[in-house]
N, C-alpha and C positions, 0 to 999 in steps of 0.2 A: 503493500499500500505507497502511495508516495503523497501525503501531508505537505500543502503548497500554502505561505503564506505572503503574504505583500504590503509595502512600506513605503511610504513615501508619496501617497497623493496631497490634492490639496487644492485650492485657491491662487488662481496665478494671473498677469495680466498678458492679453496679447504680445508676446513675440519675446516672453522670457523663457526661462529654460526650468524642467523637471526632471527628476531622476528616479527613476520607480526600481525597487528591492525585489525580489521575489525570491523567498529562503525554503530551501524542499529538507523534509525529515526522511531520506532516504538514503541507504548507503550505495546506489546502483545508480544515483545523480548520472555520473559523466556517462552512461549509457543509454541516458533517454535524451531523446532531441528535445528543443523547449519554444513554447512560442508564447506571444502574447498577443493577447484579445481588446479589441474594445465593443463596449452598447452605448452607445450615444441615445438621452432621450427620449422613448416611444421607438428605437430602430429594433434591428435585429443586433446579434452579436455580429463583428466583421474580425477579420485575420489583418492583423497590427506588424508584425512582424515573427521572426522564423529563425532560427539556429542551431545546427549539426550536433553532435553528437559532443562534438571535439571542439568546438566554435569554429570549425575551419571554413563553416559555410554560411553565407545569414540569406535573408530574404523581405520584401518592407513592400508590403500595397503602396502605388504610385502615389498617394495622397500622403505619405511618412518619405515617401524617400529624400536621402536628402537634410534631412531637418532631425530623426531619428534615428538610433542606434542601440541595438540589442547586442549585450555581452553576458560572458557568462563566466562563471572562476569555479571549477572543479575540485578545487582545491577549499573550497565553502562554502558547495554546496548552493552557488547562489546562481539567479540569473538578475540582468539590466538593462531596462528601457530609458534611455537619454533621449529628453525630449528638447530640442529647441526651436528655437523661433515658433511658440506653441502659436495656434488657430483658434481662434472661437468655436474652430468646428470642431477639434479635440476634442470636448467637453464630452465627457463618458464614460462609466467608469470601465475601469480598466484590470484585464482579467490574464493572472500566469497561468501556464498549462503545462502538462507532461505529454510525451507521448509514450507508449506501452514499447516495454522493452525493449532493448535492438532497432526501431525502427527508424527511418531516417524523419526529416520537419514537413510537415505538412502545411497546407495554406486554408485548407478546411477545418471548419469548427469537428467535427464530429470523428477528425484525427486523432482527436486530443478526447483520451482517458480521465484525464485528472487535473481538476481547476481550484484555484485558489479561491476564497470568498470577495475577492476583490476589493480594488482599491479608487478611489472616485477622484474626477481630478474635473478641476473648474474653467474655465480661460475668460476672463473679462474682459471686455475691451477697456 
């Protein structure tokens, strides 16, 4: 079982930066591909970023490319999302997610078995 806990959410102004972190309580963290998703108010949950098991490969939604960066630290069992140049449309609940053991990362919500409780991010004008 993989337990994920997000931290770092909050209220920021447009143009500012924010960093989300996700701590995983599992010894096999390094062989789980990880992802970040978000759910804007009244909308479906959507893919934001994904990272491979060893961190060599990453992928991003078009809406965040060039502004967001996903990284992981397998020694600390953490995955982070650095968000720069934030926009009002980035307002959402952000979720950390883990793929089943040994599988490559996915951009689809159904590809992830484990989810954190979410971190609220609000971007104001």
